[in-house]
LUMZA-710110 format. One record per residue: x, y, z of N, C-alpha, C, O in turn; residue number from 1; residue in one letter. Coordinates in steps of 0.1 Angstrom, whole numbers, plus 5000, padded with zeros to 4 digits. Atoms other than C-alpha are relative to their C-alpha. Example, Ala and Ser with C-alpha at 12.3 -4.5 7.8 and 13.67 -1.06 7.14 Angstrom:
2
[[5009 4988 5000] [5123 4955 5078] [5009 5012 5000] [5019 5012 5007] 1 "a"]
[[4991 4989 5000] [5137 4989 5071] [4992 5011 5008] [4997 5022 5009] 2 "s"]
This chain:
89
[[5006 4988 5003] [4999 4998 5000] [5008 5012 4997] [5006 5019 4986] 1 "m"]
[[4989 4984 5000] [5028 5027 5008] [5011 5005 4988] [5018 5016 4986] 2 "n"]
[[4996 5000 5013] [5043 5017 4976] [4995 5005 4993] [5000 5013 4984] 3 "k"]
[[5011 4991 5010] [5014 5028 4959] [4996 5015 4998] [4996 5023 4989] 4 "c"]
[[4996 4984 4999] [5012 5056 4974] [5015 5007 4994] [5015 5016 4985] 5 "i"]
[[4988 4995 5005] [5049 5064 4967] [5004 5006 4990] [5011 5016 4990] 6 "t"]
[[5002 5008 5016] [5046 5053 4930] [4992 5017 4995] [4998 5025 4987] 7 "v"]
[[5007 4995 5009] [5013 5077 4924] [5003 5017 5004] [5000 5025 4996] 8 "m"]
[[4997 4990 4997] [5025 5108 4944] [5015 5006 4989] [5016 5016 4982] 9 "v"]
[[4991 4997 5012] [5057 5108 4923] [4995 4998 4990] [5001 5006 4983] 10 "l"]
[[5007 5000 5016] [5039 5102 4891] [4994 5019 5000] [4998 5027 4991] 11 "a"]
[[5005 4987 4996] [5020 5136 4905] [5013 5013 4997] [5016 5021 4988] 12 "l"]
[[4988 4995 5004] [5050 5149 4911] [5008 5006 4989] [5010 5018 4990] 13 "a"]
[[4998 5002 5016] [5064 5146 4873] [4993 5007 4991] [4998 5013 4981] 14 "g"]
[[5008 4992 5013] [5035 5161 4856] [5002 5012 5003] [5008 5019 4994] 15 "l"]
[[4991 4989 4993] [5042 5189 4880] [5006 5012 4994] [5004 5023 4989] 16 "a"]
[[4987 4991 5006] [5073 5197 4871] [5006 5003 4981] [5014 5011 4976] 17 "s"]
[[4996 4991 5010] [5071 5191 4836] [4987 5011 4993] [4985 5018 4983] 18 "s"]
[[5015 4985 5002] [5039 5215 4834] [5007 5012 5005] [5006 5023 4999] 19 "a"]
[[4991 4993 4999] [5063 5233 4852] [5009 5009 4991] [5010 5021 4990] 20 "h"]
[[4989 5000 5012] [5089 5230 4824] [4994 5011 4989] [4999 5021 4984] 21 "a"]
[[5009 4995 5015] [5066 5241 4796] [4999 5019 5008] [5005 5029 5003] 22 "a"]
[[5002 4992 4996] [5056 5269 4820] [5010 5008 4995] [5007 5017 4987] 23 "d"]
[[4989 4988 4995] [5090 5286 4826] [5000 4999 4985] [4998 5010 4981] 24 "a"]
[[4994 4996 5014] [5097 5280 4786] [4993 5009 4990] [4999 5016 4982] 25 "a"]
[[5012 4986 5003] [5067 5302 4774] [5000 5008 5002] [5000 5017 4994] 26 "c"]
[[4994 4981 4997] [5074 5329 4799] [5014 5007 4991] [5018 5018 4991] 27 "e"]
[[4985 4994 5000] [5107 5333 4783] [5000 5003 4987] [5005 5013 4982] 28 "a"]
[[5002 4994 5013] [5097 5331 4746] [4991 5006 5008] [4991 4997 5016] 29 "k"]
[[5009 4991 5003] [5069 5356 4756] [5014 5012 5003] [5016 5023 4997] 30 "a"]
[[4992 4994 4995] [5098 5371 4772] [5010 5012 4985] [5013 5023 4982] 31 "g"]
[[4987 4991 5013] [5121 5374 4740] [4994 5010 4992] [4999 5021 4990] 32 "e"]
[[5010 4992 5009] [5093 5388 4720] [4996 5013 5008] [4991 5022 5001] 33 "k"]
[[4998 4990 4991] [5091 5411 4749] [4987 5002 4996] [4986 5006 4984] 34 "k"]
[[5013 5000 5002] [5052 5410 4749] [4996 4999 5018] [5001 4992 5027] 35 "l"]
[[5002 4996 4984] [5035 5422 4784] [4981 4998 5000] [4975 4997 4990] 36 "a"]
[[5015 4993 5001] [4996 5426 4797] [4994 4986 4995] [4997 4975 5000] 37 "g"]
[[5010 5009 5004] [4972 5403 4779] [5006 4993 4992] [5008 4981 4993] 38 "a"]
[[4993 5009 5012] [4992 5399 4744] [5010 4986 5012] [5011 4974 5010] 39 "a"]
[[4987 5020 4998] [5020 5374 4768] [4987 4993 5007] [4989 4982 5011] 40 "k"]
[[5008 5009 4986] [4987 5362 4791] [5000 4993 4988] [5007 4983 4989] 41 "n"]
[[5009 5006 5007] [4971 5351 4759] [5007 4992 4994] [5001 4981 4992] 42 "s"]
[[4995 5007 5011] [5004 5339 4738] [5007 4991 5013] [5012 4981 5009] 43 "f"]
[[5001 5007 4992] [5012 5325 4775] [4998 4982 4998] [5006 4973 4996] 44 "v"]
[[5010 5008 5001] [4984 5299 4774] [4997 4993 4988] [4996 4981 4988] 45 "k"]
[[4997 5010 5012] [4982 5293 4738] [5013 4992 5000] [5011 4980 4997] 46 "k"]
[[4986 5008 5000] [5021 5281 4741] [4997 4986 5008] [4997 4974 5005] 47 "c"]
[[5003 5011 4992] [5013 5262 4768] [4987 4989 4996] [4987 4978 5000] 48 "e"]
[[5005 5012 5006] [4986 5242 4752] [5004 4989 4989] [5002 4976 4989] 49 "r"]
[[4994 5005 5010] [5003 5238 4719] [5016 4983 5009] [5021 4972 5008] 50 "e"]
[[4988 5014 4993] [5033 5221 4744] [4994 4992 5008] [5000 4982 5011] 51 "s"]
[[5005 5015 4988] [5011 5199 4769] [4996 4994 4997] [5000 4982 4999] 52 "g"]
[[5003 5004 5013] [4990 5190 4742] [5004 4991 4993] [5016 4987 4996] 53 "g"]
[[5003 5002 5012] [4982 5172 4710] [5006 5016 4996] [5000 5026 4999] 54 "d"]
[[4998 4983 5006] [5004 5206 4690] [4996 4994 4988] [4992 5002 4980] 55 "g"]
[[5004 5008 5021] [4995 5184 4654] [4983 5003 4999] [4978 5007 4988] 56 "a"]
[[5013 4999 4997] [4958 5184 4669] [4996 5021 4998] [4988 5027 4992] 57 "t"]
[[5008 4985 4998] [4960 5225 4678] [5007 5002 4986] [5000 5009 4979] 58 "q"]
[[4996 4997 5016] [4981 5227 4645] [4989 4998 4990] [4988 5008 4982] 59 "k"]
[[5012 5000 5004] [4951 5217 4629] [4990 5009 5002] [4985 5016 4993] 60 "a"]
[[5010 4995 4989] [4929 5231 4650] [5001 5017 4990] [4996 5021 4980] 61 "c"]
[[4992 4985 5013] [4946 5269 4636] [4997 5001 4990] [4995 5012 4985] 62 "d"]
[[4999 5004 5018] [4944 5254 4600] [4986 5006 5000] [4981 5017 4997] 63 "a"]
[[5020 5006 5004] [4906 5246 4600] [4994 5018 5006] [4985 5022 4998] 64 "k"]
[[5005 4991 4996] [4898 5283 4619] [5006 5014 4990] [5000 5024 4987] 65 "a"]
[[4992 4988 5013] [4925 5303 4591] [4992 4999 4989] [4989 5008 4981] 66 "a"]
[[5010 5001 5017] [4902 5288 4563] [4993 5005 5005] [4994 5015 4998] 67 "e"]
[[5011 4997 5001] [4874 5298 4578] [4997 5017 5005] [4987 5022 5008] 68 "k"]
[[4998 4986 5000] [4890 5336 4581] [4988 5001 5016] [4977 5007 5016] 69 "k"]
[[5008 5004 4989] [4876 5326 4621] [5009 5014 5007] [5020 5016 5001] 70 "l"]
[[4994 4991 4993] [4887 5359 4647] [5000 4998 5009] [4992 4989 5011] 71 "a"]
[[5009 4993 4987] [4884 5368 4679] [5001 4992 5011] [5010 4986 5015] 72 "g"]
[[5008 5012 4986] [4860 5352 4709] [4995 4991 4982] [4992 4979 4985] 73 "a"]
[[5004 5015 5004] [4850 5329 4675] [5015 4992 4994] [5017 4979 4994] 74 "a"]
[[4985 5006 5000] [4886 5321 4667] [4999 4990 5013] [4996 4978 5012] 75 "k"]
[[4994 5010 4992] [4893 5310 4700] [4983 4987 5008] [4984 4978 5015] 76 "n"]
[[5007 5008 4994] [4858 5294 4708] [5001 4987 4987] [5003 4976 4991] 77 "s"]
[[4999 5008 5014] [4860 5274 4672] [5013 4991 5004] [5012 4980 5000] 78 "f"]
[[4986 5009 5000] [4897 5259 4684] [4998 4995 5012] [5006 4985 5011] 79 "i"]
[[5004 5007 4990] [4885 5247 4719] [4991 4994 4996] [4997 4983 4996] 80 "k"]
[[5011 5005 5007] [4852 5234 4704] [5013 4984 4987] [5014 4972 4985] 81 "k"]
[[4992 5016 5006] [4880 5215 4681] [5001 4986 5000] [4996 4976 4996] 82 "c"]
[[4991 5009 4991] [4907 5201 4701] [4990 4991 5011] [4992 4979 5015] 83 "t"]
[[5006 5011 4990] [4881 5191 4726] [4998 4987 4990] [5004 4976 4991] 84 "k"]
[[5006 5011 5011] [4865 5171 4697] [5008 4989 4993] [5003 4978 4989] 85 "d"]
[[5000 5011 5003] [4888 5155 4684] [5009 4995 5014] [5013 4983 5014] 86 "a"]
[[4997 5013 4994] [4903 5144 4715] [4989 4995 5005] [4995 4987 5012] 87 "a"]
[[5005 5008 4997] [4871 5128 4726] [4998 4995 4985] [4985 4993 4985] 88 "a"]
[[4996 5005 5008] [4876 5115 4694] [5012 4991 4994] [5013 4989 4982] 89 "g"]
Protein backbone atom coordinates (compact mmCIF):
# COMPACT_ATOMS: atom_id res chain seq x y z
CA UNK A 1 0.00 0.00 0.00
CA UNK A 2 2.78 2.44 0.88
CA UNK A 3 4.60 1.66 -2.36
CA UNK A 4 1.45 2.40 -4.33
CA UNK A 5 1.02 5.77 -2.63
CA UNK A 6 4.70 6.60 -3.19
CA UNK A 7 4.40 5.79 -6.89
CA UNK A 8 1.29 7.95 -7.21
CA UNK A 9 2.96 10.89 -5.47
CA UNK A 10 6.04 10.61 -7.68
CA UNK A 11 3.89 10.43 -10.80
CA UNK A 12 1.97 13.55 -9.81
CA UNK A 13 5.21 15.36 -9.00
CA UNK A 14 6.53 14.45 -12.45
CA UNK A 15 3.42 15.87 -14.11
CA UNK A 16 3.68 19.06 -12.11
CA UNK A 17 7.33 19.53 -12.97
CA UNK A 18 6.73 18.98 -16.70
CA UNK A 19 3.88 21.49 -16.62
CA UNK A 20 6.14 23.93 -14.79
CA UNK A 21 8.88 23.39 -17.38
CA UNK A 22 6.44 24.16 -20.20
CA UNK A 23 5.28 27.23 -18.28
CA UNK A 24 8.85 28.47 -17.80
CA UNK A 25 9.71 27.88 -21.45
CA UNK A 26 6.61 29.74 -22.60
CA UNK A 27 7.34 32.62 -20.21
CA UNK A 28 10.87 32.80 -21.62
CA UNK A 29 9.56 32.89 -25.20
CA UNK A 30 7.16 35.69 -24.26
CA UNK A 31 10.08 37.58 -22.72
CA UNK A 32 12.12 37.19 -25.91
CA UNK A 33 9.22 38.65 -27.88
CA UNK A 34 8.96 41.50 -25.32
CA UNK A 35 5.26 40.81 -24.73
CA UNK A 36 3.41 42.30 -21.78
CA UNK A 37 -0.09 42.38 -20.32
CA UNK A 38 -2.92 40.68 -22.18
CA UNK A 39 -0.74 39.88 -25.19
CA UNK A 40 1.72 38.03 -22.94
CA UNK A 41 -1.05 36.14 -21.14
CA UNK A 42 -2.64 35.09 -24.42
CA UNK A 43 0.71 33.99 -25.86
CA UNK A 44 1.65 31.99 -22.75
CA UNK A 45 -1.74 30.22 -22.63
CA UNK A 46 -1.52 29.27 -26.30
CA UNK A 47 2.10 28.16 -25.89
CA UNK A 48 1.24 25.98 -22.88
CA UNK A 49 -1.72 24.48 -24.72
CA UNK A 50 0.48 23.59 -27.69
CA UNK A 51 3.28 22.28 -25.47
CA UNK A 52 1.07 20.33 -23.12
CA UNK A 53 -1.29 18.48 -25.39
CA UNK A 54 -1.26 17.23 -28.90
CA UNK A 55 0.45 20.00 -30.83
CA UNK A 56 -0.57 18.45 -34.15
CA UNK A 57 -4.24 18.65 -33.19
CA UNK A 58 -3.83 22.26 -32.11
CA UNK A 59 -2.16 23.18 -35.39
CA UNK A 60 -4.82 21.39 -37.42
CA UNK A 61 -7.56 23.27 -35.56
CA UNK A 62 -5.68 26.55 -36.06
CA UNK A 63 -5.52 25.83 -39.79
CA UNK A 64 -9.26 25.08 -39.94
CA UNK A 65 -10.00 28.34 -38.14
CA UNK A 66 -7.80 30.20 -40.63
CA UNK A 67 -9.64 28.56 -43.55
CA UNK A 68 -12.91 29.81 -42.08
CA UNK A 69 -11.33 33.26 -41.60
CA UNK A 70 -12.27 33.29 -37.91
CA UNK A 71 -10.80 35.83 -35.53
CA UNK A 72 -11.06 36.85 -31.88
CA UNK A 73 -13.61 35.13 -29.67
CA UNK A 74 -15.11 33.15 -32.56
CA UNK A 75 -11.68 31.71 -33.39
CA UNK A 76 -10.93 30.87 -29.75
CA UNK A 77 -14.31 29.19 -29.32
CA UNK A 78 -13.88 27.20 -32.54
CA UNK A 79 -10.38 26.04 -31.61
CA UNK A 80 -11.47 25.05 -28.11
CA UNK A 81 -14.35 22.96 -29.50
CA UNK A 82 -12.16 21.52 -32.27
CA UNK A 83 -9.46 20.32 -29.88
CA UNK A 84 -12.04 18.97 -27.44
CA UNK A 85 -13.80 17.04 -30.22
CA UNK A 86 -10.49 15.66 -31.47
CA UNK A 87 -9.56 14.47 -27.97
CA UNK A 88 -12.97 12.81 -27.52
CA UNK A 89 -12.96 11.09 -30.90
